[in-house]
N, C-alpha and C positions, 0 to 999 in steps of 0.2 A: 922531692916527695910532691912539692906543690903543685909542678905541671901537669898532672894528669887533668887538674881540677880546673886549672886556668884556662884551657881550651872553651869548655863550654859555659863557665862564667863570662867568658869576653861574648860569645856568642848571644847568651842570654841577655845581656846589657845591650849589644846591639840591635837586637829582636825588640826589646823595651823602648829603645830610642825610635825604631821604625815605628812600632804601633803609635808611641807620642804624637811623633811627626804626622802621622795620619791623621789622626784626630784634630791635631792642631790645625794642619790644613784645611779640613773639612770646614773648619769654623771663620777662617780668614776672611777679610772683605778686600784685603788689598793683594790685587793680583801680581804685583812686583814681588812681594814677600813671598807668595805662593810659588811665582816661578822659581825664585832662590830656593826655597825650602825644598820642590822637587828636586833640584840639583843635590842637595845635601843628601836626601832620601837615596838617590840613585848611588852615591858615594857610599853610604852605609851598606847599601845592597852589594856593591861590588866588595865590600869588605868581606861581608857574611861570606858572598861565593868565593871570595879568596880561602876563608877559614875551612869551607866545604871541601877544600882541593878541586875547585872548579876554575880554575886560574882564565880559562880562553874565555868562560861565559862572564867572567868578571872583568875582563878586558872590554867585551862587548858592551856590557851595562855603563861601565866608566867611559867609554867612548861615546853611545849613543846616548843614554839615559843622563848620565852627569854632563856631557860635554855638547854632543850636537843638538840634544833635545831642550836645554835651556837656551843656547842660542836660540833656536828657533822659539821658544816661549818668548823669550826677550824682545826678539824681531817682531813678533806679532803683538806684544805688547806697545810697541814704539807705535803702531798703526792705530790704536784704540786708546781708551781711557785706562788709567792705571787702578782705578776702583770698581768694584761690583757694583751696581746701582739696583739691580732689582731685589725687594725684600726677600730675606730667607723665608720659606714657607716649609713646614714642616710635613712631610710627606710618610705617613705612618704606615700605609700598605707596602711602600717601598723599605721601609726600613724592617718590616716585618720579614719581607723577603730577603733581605740581605744577611739579617739575624737568621733565619732558619737555612740559610744556604751555607753560612757560616758552621752553624751547628752540623749539618751534615758532612761537611768536608773534617770536620774535627773527630766525627765517628769513624768516616772512612779511614782516616790514618791511624784510628786506633788499631787497625790490622797490621799495620806495617811493620817491618823488623826494625829492631832496634837501630838508631844512628850509629853508623860506623861498624855496622856487624859485617865481619868480614864472609860470613857464610850467606849472606843474604842473596836473594836470587839476580839483583841486580849485577854483582861481581861475577857471576858463573855462567850468565846467558851467551853472550859473545865474546867476553874478555878474554876467557882461555884460549877460543880458537885464534883471536888476533895476535895473544903472544905467541903462540905457537907456529901460525902459519903465514903470518904477514910478510917475514922476511924472505921467505919462499915464492911468497905469491906475487909481491908487489917489488920485490927487490930493494927496498929501502931498509937500511939497518935500524932506525929509529922507527921503534913502534908508533908513538906519537903521530909523528909525520904520516907514518903509510895511513893511518887510521884516519886524518883530517884529509889526506891528499885524496886518498882512493875509496876506501871503505864508506867514508863519511862526505865525499867529494860533491854532491847536490845539496847538502846541508852547509857544507863549507860555502859553496857557491852562494847559497841563499843569504847566509850571513855577510857575505862580502857585499851583495848586492843591496841588501838592507842599510848597511853604514855609506856605500855610495850614494844611494837614494836621499838617506837624511844628509849628506854631505852637499850635494848639487842643491837640495831644497834649502838648505841654510844660505849657500853662496847667492842663489838666486833670490831669496829673501832679502839678504842683506845687500846684494847688489843693488836691487831695484831700488831701495831706500837710499842708496848713495848716490845713484843717478836722479832722482827725484829733488835731493837736496840741492845738487849741482845744477839742474833746471831753475830752480827757486832762485839762485843764487844770481845766476845770469840776468834775470830780468831786473 
């Protein structure tokens, strides 16, 4: 009987952690700690996406956000100092614009259908067509595979390209650092 309440409770808890992390990261002076907390934020985001049944997006978030981005941040941090040296200046106009934008987004979200509503338009726009026609049109018995490989082929190709580009960037960044250390050792 307690399981229907458990899902939203976990989501609210994770969302509260994400908000707390965001506020904490914004005030940090240590760039190393900020890089690590960004990775934790991405892992929590991946968990939230998994709870929302968007496992493919969760995998991408975990790989790119928590994995490759954290490696890139740490690699870039190795090329600079670990502390922010500029004094923090409070820009009230920027804070006002961000707050106004957030309030407009909340206002726009009030008109959305309830979370998980099976009658929501998102569940009936093209999903019914994919379920009925993908086997005949594509010839792949698995509907998810047919959607990712054919109907959303360009999107999947784009996601793959982003992951590949991030991996190549990480390899180049870390490889350049290793070569520089080898050159310094040989002198």
